[in-house]
C-alpha positions as protocol buffer text, in pm:
chain_id: "A"
residue {
  index: 1
  type: MET
  ca { x: 12251 y: 14469 z: 16829 }
}
residue {
  index: 2
  type: ARG
  ca { x: 12171 y: 14755 z: 16606 }
}
residue {
  index: 3
  type: GLY
  ca { x: 12484 y: 14832 z: 16517 }
}
residue {
  index: 4
  type: ASP
  ca { x: 12583 y: 14459 z: 16387 }
}
residue {
  index: 5
  type: PHE
  ca { x: 12281 y: 14421 z: 16194 }
}
residue {
  index: 6
  type: ILE
  ca { x: 12415 y: 14731 z: 16013 }
}
residue {
  index: 7
  type: ASN
  ca { x: 12722 y: 14674 z: 15964 }
}
residue {
  index: 8
  type: GLN
  ca { x: 12645 y: 14267 z: 15881 }
}
residue {
  index: 9
  type: LYS
  ca { x: 12442 y: 14400 z: 15576 }
}
residue {
  index: 10
  type: LEU
  ca { x: 12654 y: 14687 z: 15489 }
}
residue {
  index: 11
  type: THR
  ca { x: 12955 y: 14454 z: 15439 }
}
residue {
  index: 12
  type: ASN
  ca { x: 12731 y: 14219 z: 15233 }
}
residue {
  index: 13
  type: LEU
  ca { x: 12629 y: 14482 z: 15022 }
}
residue {
  index: 14
  type: LEU
  ca { x: 12954 y: 14662 z: 14974 }
}
residue {
  index: 15
  type: SER
  ca { x: 13123 y: 14301 z: 14904 }
}
residue {
  index: 16
  type: ARG
  ca { x: 12948 y: 14281 z: 14583 }
}
residue {
  index: 17
  type: LEU
  ca { x: 13049 y: 14642 z: 14450 }
}
residue {
  index: 18
  type: SER
  ca { x: 13412 y: 14758 z: 14440 }
}
residue {
  index: 19
  type: PRO
  ca { x: 13576 y: 15021 z: 14657 }
}
residue {
  index: 20
  type: PRO
  ca { x: 13691 y: 15377 z: 14528 }
}
residue {
  index: 21
  type: ARG
  ca { x: 13986 y: 15404 z: 14290 }
}
residue {
  index: 22
  type: ALA
  ca { x: 14114 y: 15619 z: 14581 }
}
residue {
  index: 23
  type: ILE
  ca { x: 14091 y: 15357 z: 14894 }
}
residue {
  index: 24
  type: ALA
  ca { x: 14122 y: 15026 z: 14687 }
}
residue {
  index: 25
  type: LYS
  ca { x: 14454 y: 14955 z: 14857 }
}
residue {
  index: 26
  type: ASP
  ca { x: 14395 y: 15107 z: 15178 }
}
residue {
  index: 27
  type: ALA
  ca { x: 14222 y: 14879 z: 15404 }
}
residue {
  index: 28
  type: ARG
  ca { x: 14199 y: 15172 z: 15696 }
}
residue {
  index: 29
  type: ALA
  ca { x: 14067 y: 15391 z: 15462 }
}
residue {
  index: 30
  type: GLN
  ca { x: 13773 y: 15165 z: 15382 }
}
residue {
  index: 31
  type: ALA
  ca { x: 13687 y: 15091 z: 15704 }
}
residue {
  index: 32
  type: GLU
  ca { x: 13689 y: 15438 z: 15791 }
}
residue {
  index: 33
  type: GLU
  ca { x: 13448 y: 15498 z: 15503 }
}
residue {
  index: 34
  type: MET
  ca { x: 13214 y: 15196 z: 15583 }
}
residue {
  index: 35
  type: LYS
  ca { x: 13204 y: 15378 z: 15954 }
}
residue {
  index: 36
  type: LEU
  ca { x: 13070 y: 15690 z: 15793 }
}
residue {
  index: 37
  type: LEU
  ca { x: 12808 y: 15501 z: 15602 }
}
residue {
  index: 38
  type: ALA
  ca { x: 12701 y: 15265 z: 15881 }
}
residue {
  index: 39
  type: LYS
  ca { x: 12662 y: 15583 z: 16098 }
}
residue {
  index: 40
  type: ALA
  ca { x: 12421 y: 15794 z: 15831 }
}
residue {
  index: 41
  type: ILE
  ca { x: 12209 y: 15460 z: 15818 }
}
residue {
  index: 42
  type: ASN
  ca { x: 12187 y: 15418 z: 16167 }
}
residue {
  index: 43
  type: SER
  ca { x: 12039 y: 15759 z: 16178 }
}
residue {
  index: 44
  type: ALA
  ca { x: 11772 y: 15680 z: 15930 }
}
residue {
  index: 45
  type: MET
  ca { x: 11678 y: 15315 z: 16011 }
}
residue {
  index: 46
  type: PRO
  ca { x: 11373 y: 15291 z: 16204 }
}
residue {
  index: 47
  type: SER
  ca { x: 11417 y: 15125 z: 16551 }
}
residue {
  index: 48
  type: ARG
  ca { x: 11118 y: 14802 z: 16420 }
}
residue {
  index: 49
  type: GLU
  ca { x: 11070 y: 14613 z: 16093 }
}
residue {
  index: 50
  type: SER
  ca { x: 11490 y: 14666 z: 16023 }
}
residue {
  index: 51
  type: ASP
  ca { x: 11469 y: 14403 z: 15794 }
}
residue {
  index: 52
  type: GLU
  ca { x: 11202 y: 14544 z: 15599 }
}
residue {
  index: 53
  type: TRP
  ca { x: 11357 y: 14842 z: 15604 }
}
residue {
  index: 54
  type: TRP
  ca { x: 11678 y: 14716 z: 15460 }
}
residue {
  index: 55
  type: LEU
  ca { x: 11570 y: 14572 z: 15158 }
}
residue {
  index: 56
  type: LYS
  ca { x: 11381 y: 14910 z: 15052 }
}
residue {
  index: 57
  type: PHE
  ca { x: 11717 y: 15074 z: 15125 }
}
residue {
  index: 58
  type: GLU
  ca { x: 11917 y: 14846 z: 14928 }
}
residue {
  index: 59
  type: GLU
  ca { x: 11662 y: 14830 z: 14642 }
}
residue {
  index: 60
  type: ALA
  ca { x: 11628 y: 15215 z: 14651 }
}
residue {
  index: 61
  type: LEU
  ca { x: 11984 y: 15292 z: 14639 }
}
residue {
  index: 62
  type: LEU
  ca { x: 12113 y: 15006 z: 14400 }
}
residue {
  index: 63
  type: SER
  ca { x: 11875 y: 15168 z: 14177 }
}
residue {
  index: 64
  type: SER
  ca { x: 12057 y: 15476 z: 14194 }
}
residue {
  index: 65
  type: LEU
  ca { x: 12391 y: 15364 z: 14124 }
}
residue {
  index: 66
  type: GLN
  ca { x: 12568 y: 15444 z: 13787 }
}
residue {
  index: 67
  type: THR
  ca { x: 12826 y: 15247 z: 13834 }
}
residue {
  index: 68
  type: ARG
  ca { x: 12940 y: 14901 z: 14065 }
}
residue {
  index: 69
  type: ALA
  ca { x: 13158 y: 15116 z: 14294 }
}
residue {
  index: 70
  type: TRP
  ca { x: 13073 y: 15194 z: 14672 }
}
residue {
  index: 71
  type: PRO
  ca { x: 12808 y: 15436 z: 14727 }
}
residue {
  index: 72
  type: THR
  ca { x: 12888 y: 15765 z: 14812 }
}
residue {
  index: 73
  type: LEU
  ca { x: 12811 y: 15906 z: 15164 }
}
residue {
  index: 74
  type: ARG
  ca { x: 12553 y: 16148 z: 14984 }
}
residue {
  index: 75
  type: GLU
  ca { x: 12434 y: 15859 z: 14767 }
}
residue {
  index: 76
  type: VAL
  ca { x: 12329 y: 15696 z: 15091 }
}
residue {
  index: 77
  type: LYS
  ca { x: 12190 y: 15968 z: 15291 }
}
residue {
  index: 78
  type: GLN
  ca { x: 11964 y: 16026 z: 14962 }
}
residue {
  index: 79
  type: SER
  ca { x: 11836 y: 15687 z: 14956 }
}
residue {
  index: 80
  type: CYS
  ca { x: 11714 y: 15695 z: 15324 }
}
residue {
  index: 81
  type: SER
  ca { x: 11559 y: 16013 z: 15262 }
}
residue {
  index: 82
  type: ASP
  ca { x: 11371 y: 15875 z: 14927 }
}
residue {
  index: 83
  type: ILE
  ca { x: 11250 y: 15605 z: 15204 }
}
residue {
  index: 84
  type: ARG
  ca { x: 11162 y: 15803 z: 15440 }
}
residue {
  index: 85
  type: SER
  ca { x: 10952 y: 16072 z: 15213 }
}
residue {
  index: 86
  type: GLY
  ca { x: 10806 y: 15794 z: 14979 }
}
residue {
  index: 87
  type: ARG
  ca { x: 10991 y: 15893 z: 14660 }
}
residue {
  index: 88
  type: SER
  ca { x: 11129 y: 15538 z: 14651 }
}
residue {
  index: 89
  type: ASP
  ca { x: 10758 y: 15439 z: 14566 }
}
residue {
  index: 90
  type: ILE
  ca { x: 10683 y: 15760 z: 14344 }
}
residue {
  index: 91
  type: SER
  ca { x: 10996 y: 15664 z: 14114 }
}
residue {
  index: 92
  type: ASP
  ca { x: 10974 y: 15309 z: 14075 }
}
residue {
  index: 93
  type: GLU
  ca { x: 10919 y: 15328 z: 13682 }
}
residue {
  index: 94
  type: LEU
  ca { x: 11241 y: 15526 z: 13676 }
}
residue {
  index: 95
  type: ALA
  ca { x: 11441 y: 15314 z: 13895 }
}
residue {
  index: 96
  type: GLU
  ca { x: 11359 y: 15003 z: 13737 }
}
residue {
  index: 97
  type: SER
  ca { x: 11463 y: 15161 z: 13412 }
}
residue {
  index: 98
  type: ASN
  ca { x: 11813 y: 15283 z: 13534 }
}
residue {
  index: 99
  type: VAL
  ca { x: 11827 y: 14927 z: 13658 }
}
residue {
  index: 100
  type: LEU
  ca { x: 11790 y: 14793 z: 13335 }
}
residue {
  index: 101
  type: ASN
  ca { x: 12003 y: 15015 z: 13157 }
}
residue {
  index: 102
  type: ILE
  ca { x: 12289 y: 14953 z: 13383 }
}
residue {
  index: 103
  type: ALA
  ca { x: 12236 y: 14597 z: 13351 }
}
residue {
  index: 104
  type: ILE
  ca { x: 12235 y: 14591 z: 12927 }
}
residue {
  index: 105
  type: GLU
  ca { x: 12546 y: 14825 z: 12980 }
}
residue {
  index: 106
  type: TRP
  ca { x: 12739 y: 14624 z: 13179 }
}
residue {
  index: 107
  type: PHE
  ca { x: 12654 y: 14336 z: 12944 }
}
residue {
  index: 108
  type: ASN
  ca { x: 12734 y: 14505 z: 12642 }
}
residue {
  index: 109
  type: SER
  ca { x: 13090 y: 14584 z: 12813 }
}
residue {
  index: 110
  type: HIS
  ca { x: 13177 y: 14291 z: 12986 }
}
residue {
  index: 111
  type: GLY
  ca { x: 12963 y: 14013 z: 12828 }
}
residue {
  index: 112
  type: LYS
  ca { x: 12832 y: 13862 z: 13125 }
}
residue {
  index: 113
  type: PRO
  ca { x: 12549 y: 13953 z: 13419 }
}
residue {
  index: 114
  type: HIS
  ca { x: 12613 y: 14270 z: 13633 }
}
residue {
  index: 115
  type: PRO
  ca { x: 12747 y: 14084 z: 13974 }
}
residue {
  index: 116
  type: VAL
  ca { x: 12477 y: 14296 z: 14158 }
}
residue {
  index: 117
  type: LEU
  ca { x: 12180 y: 14368 z: 13894 }
}
residue {
  index: 118
  type: ASN
  ca { x: 12103 y: 13980 z: 13827 }
}
residue {
  index: 119
  type: SER
  ca { x: 11756 y: 13866 z: 13855 }
}
residue {
  index: 120
  type: PRO
  ca { x: 11501 y: 13643 z: 13659 }
}
residue {
  index: 121
  type: GLN
  ca { x: 11286 y: 13979 z: 13597 }
}
residue {
  index: 122
  type: ILE
  ca { x: 11611 y: 14200 z: 13443 }
}
residue {
  index: 123
  type: THR
  ca { x: 11708 y: 13857 z: 13226 }
}
residue {
  index: 124
  type: ASN
  ca { x: 11310 y: 13814 z: 13147 }
}
residue {
  index: 125
  type: GLN
  ca { x: 11324 y: 14244 z: 12972 }
}
residue {
  index: 126
  type: MET
  ca { x: 11671 y: 14216 z: 12807 }
}
residue {
  index: 127
  type: VAL
  ca { x: 11523 y: 13888 z: 12615 }
}
residue {
  index: 128
  type: ASP
  ca { x: 11196 y: 14089 z: 12537 }
}
residue {
  index: 129
  type: GLN
  ca { x: 11416 y: 14414 z: 12436 }
}
residue {
  index: 130
  type: GLY
  ca { x: 11645 y: 14164 z: 12214 }
}
residue {
  index: 131
  type: MET
  ca { x: 11923 y: 14239 z: 12400 }
}
residue {
  index: 132
  type: LEU
  ca { x: 11948 y: 13839 z: 12470 }
}
residue {
  index: 133
  type: PRO
  ca { x: 11845 y: 13646 z: 12162 }
}
residue {
  index: 134
  type: THR
  ca { x: 11689 y: 13349 z: 12422 }
}
residue {
  index: 135
  type: LEU
  ca { x: 11661 y: 13231 z: 12755 }
}
residue {
  index: 136
  type: ARG
  ca { x: 11847 y: 12936 z: 12634 }
}
residue {
  index: 137
  type: TYR
  ca { x: 12149 y: 13191 z: 12547 }
}
residue {
  index: 138
  type: ALA
  ca { x: 12060 y: 13408 z: 12846 }
}
residue {
  index: 139
  type: ARG
  ca { x: 12096 y: 13050 z: 13082 }
}
residue {
  index: 140
  type: TRP
  ca { x: 12484 y: 12991 z: 12898 }
}
residue {
  index: 141
  type: LYS
  ca { x: 12574 y: 13319 z: 13009 }
}
residue {
  index: 142
  type: GLY
  ca { x: 12503 y: 13353 z: 13329 }
}
residue {
  index: 143
  type: PHE
  ca { x: 12178 y: 13540 z: 13423 }
}
residue {
  index: 144
  type: ASP
  ca { x: 11920 y: 13436 z: 13680 }
}
residue {
  index: 145
  type: LEU
  ca { x: 11615 y: 13246 z: 13559 }
}
residue {
  index: 146
  type: THR
  ca { x: 11297 y: 13103 z: 13775 }
}
residue {
  index: 147
  type: THR
  ca { x: 11211 y: 12759 z: 13721 }
}
residue {
  index: 148
  type: GLU
  ca { x: 10951 y: 12825 z: 13472 }
}
residue {
  index: 149
  type: GLN
  ca { x: 11198 y: 13017 z: 13244 }
}
residue {
  index: 150
  type: GLN
  ca { x: 11427 y: 12713 z: 13320 }
}
residue {
  index: 151
  type: ARG
  ca { x: 11208 y: 12467 z: 13149 }
}
residue {
  index: 152
  type: GLU
  ca { x: 11134 y: 12724 z: 12873 }
}
residue {
  index: 153
  type: ALA
  ca { x: 11525 y: 12737 z: 12807 }
}
residue {
  index: 154
  type: ILE
  ca { x: 11590 y: 12352 z: 12821 }
}
residue {
  index: 155
  type: LYS
  ca { x: 11338 y: 12350 z: 12464 }
}
residue {
  index: 156
  type: GLN
  ca { x: 11544 y: 12624 z: 12310 }
}
residue {
  index: 157
  type: ARG
  ca { x: 11816 y: 12619 z: 12096 }
}
residue {
  index: 158
  type: SER
  ca { x: 12172 y: 12627 z: 12196 }
}
residue {
  index: 159
  type: CYS
  ca { x: 12436 y: 12878 z: 12069 }
}
residue {
  index: 160
  type: MET
  ca { x: 12716 y: 12789 z: 11867 }
}
residue {
  index: 161
  type: GLU
  ca { x: 12919 y: 12922 z: 12162 }
}
residue {
  index: 162
  type: GLU
  ca { x: 12754 y: 12695 z: 12404 }
}
residue {
  index: 163
  type: TRP
  ca { x: 12751 y: 12383 z: 12167 }
}
residue {
  index: 164
  type: ARG
  ca { x: 13141 y: 12426 z: 12087 }
}
residue {
  index: 165
  type: CYS
  ca { x: 13207 y: 12449 z: 12483 }
}
residue {
  index: 166
  type: HIS
  ca { x: 12974 y: 12127 z: 12512 }
}
residue {
  index: 167
  type: CYS
  ca { x: 13151 y: 11912 z: 12229 }
}
residue {
  index: 168
  type: THR
  ca { x: 13480 y: 12034 z: 12359 }
}
residue {
  index: 169
  type: ILE
  ca { x: 13399 y: 11935 z: 12690 }
}
residue {
  index: 170
  type: MET
  ca { x: 13279 y: 11575 z: 12589 }
}
residue {
  index: 171
  type: ALA
  ca { x: 13560 y: 11523 z: 12322 }
}
residue {
  index: 172
  type: ARG
  ca { x: 13789 y: 11548 z: 12616 }
}
residue {
  index: 173
  type: LEU
  ca { x: 13612 y: 11316 z: 12845 }
}
residue {
  index: 174
  type: ASN
  ca { x: 13546 y: 11028 z: 12584 }
}
residue {
  index: 175
  type: ASN
  ca { x: 13938 y: 11123 z: 12450 }
}
residue {
  index: 176
  type: VAL
  ca { x: 13838 y: 11155 z: 12081 }
}
residue {
  index: 177
  type: THR
  ca { x: 13839 y: 11438 z: 11859 }
}
residue {
  index: 178
  type: TYR
  ca { x: 13615 y: 11743 z: 11837 }
}
residue {
  index: 179
  type: ALA
  ca { x: 13465 y: 11632 z: 11492 }
}
residue {
  index: 180
  type: GLU
  ca { x: 13412 y: 11286 z: 11660 }
}
residue {
  index: 181
  type: ALA
  ca { x: 13267 y: 11441 z: 11958 }
}
residue {
  index: 182
  type: GLU
  ca { x: 13074 y: 11653 z: 11738 }
}
residue {
  index: 183
  type: ALA
  ca { x: 12945 y: 11355 z: 11507 }
}
residue {
  index: 184
  type: ARG
  ca { x: 12817 y: 11187 z: 11827 }
}
residue {
  index: 185
  type: GLU
  ca { x: 12660 y: 11465 z: 11962 }
}
residue {
  index: 186
  type: ARG
  ca { x: 12484 y: 11572 z: 11679 }
}
residue {
  index: 187
  type: ALA
  ca { x: 12361 y: 11226 z: 11622 }
}
residue {
  index: 188
  type: GLU
  ca { x: 12221 y: 11199 z: 11985 }
}
residue {
  index: 189
  type: VAL
  ca { x: 12014 y: 11561 z: 11975 }
}
residue {
  index: 190
  type: SER
  ca { x: 11706 y: 11675 z: 11808 }
}
residue {
  index: 191
  type: PRO
  ca { x: 11767 y: 11893 z: 11525 }
}
residue {
  index: 192
  type: THR
  ca { x: 11582 y: 12145 z: 11672 }
}
residue {
  index: 193
  type: GLU
  ca { x: 11791 y: 12196 z: 11949 }
}
residue {
  index: 194
  type: LEU
  ca { x: 12094 y: 12233 z: 11712 }
}
residue {
  index: 195
  type: PRO
  ca { x: 12222 y: 12595 z: 11699 }
}
residue {
  index: 196
  type: LEU
  ca { x: 12104 y: 12743 z: 11359 }
}
residue {
  index: 197
  type: GLU
  ca { x: 12430 y: 12779 z: 11221 }
}
residue {
  index: 198
  type: LEU
  ca { x: 12410 y: 12415 z: 11195 }
}
residue {
  index: 199
  type: THR
  ca { x: 12096 y: 12325 z: 11082 }
}
residue {
  index: 200
  type: ALA
  ca { x: 12172 y: 12607 z: 10813 }
}
residue {
  index: 201
  type: HIS
  ca { x: 12449 y: 12406 z: 10703 }
}
residue {
  index: 202
  type: ALA
  ca { x: 12300 y: 12079 z: 10685 }
}
residue {
  index: 203
  type: ALA
  ca { x: 11982 y: 12242 z: 10468 }
}
residue {
  index: 204
  type: GLU
  ca { x: 12241 y: 12326 z: 10218 }
}
């Protein structure tokens, strides 16, 4: 039962990350690596409140990762040790800063949210820091939003990328040209919802 719990949780965690290059195409080596990680976790996980402990462990581990590759045995043991000693609570601010930096670097490199570090809190921080211009843009790019953030995003202007994609889809659905579809959409949409580039052209 305990082993099944760890294997299930660990498998789910690692599926969101990439295996090391050295064993990327070696299923047997990956299985052996997972056994080592599971053994380390099993030695540290308490017999009670396993779910609560795992949440703390996963948060501490992900916060310490510099890439989206599988954690090393040393990183797993360190995260277990941090939880046991209470250092994970002490370093919350540092860990949060590290997570945000990783999320920002990933977006700058790939143009989309980090596959693991994606949450409404991170989205809000990236908007506050100007890394994402608006919540509407964040939603378009696939960042997680709360229900309240979703409502606010709907009221904001779309970006040109979202607008062009929308008009292209409408043109295909209605079997018309892009120009015709865009003209129809502009007639139906409030000027406050149009991309700034279009409102600037209209003013000229």
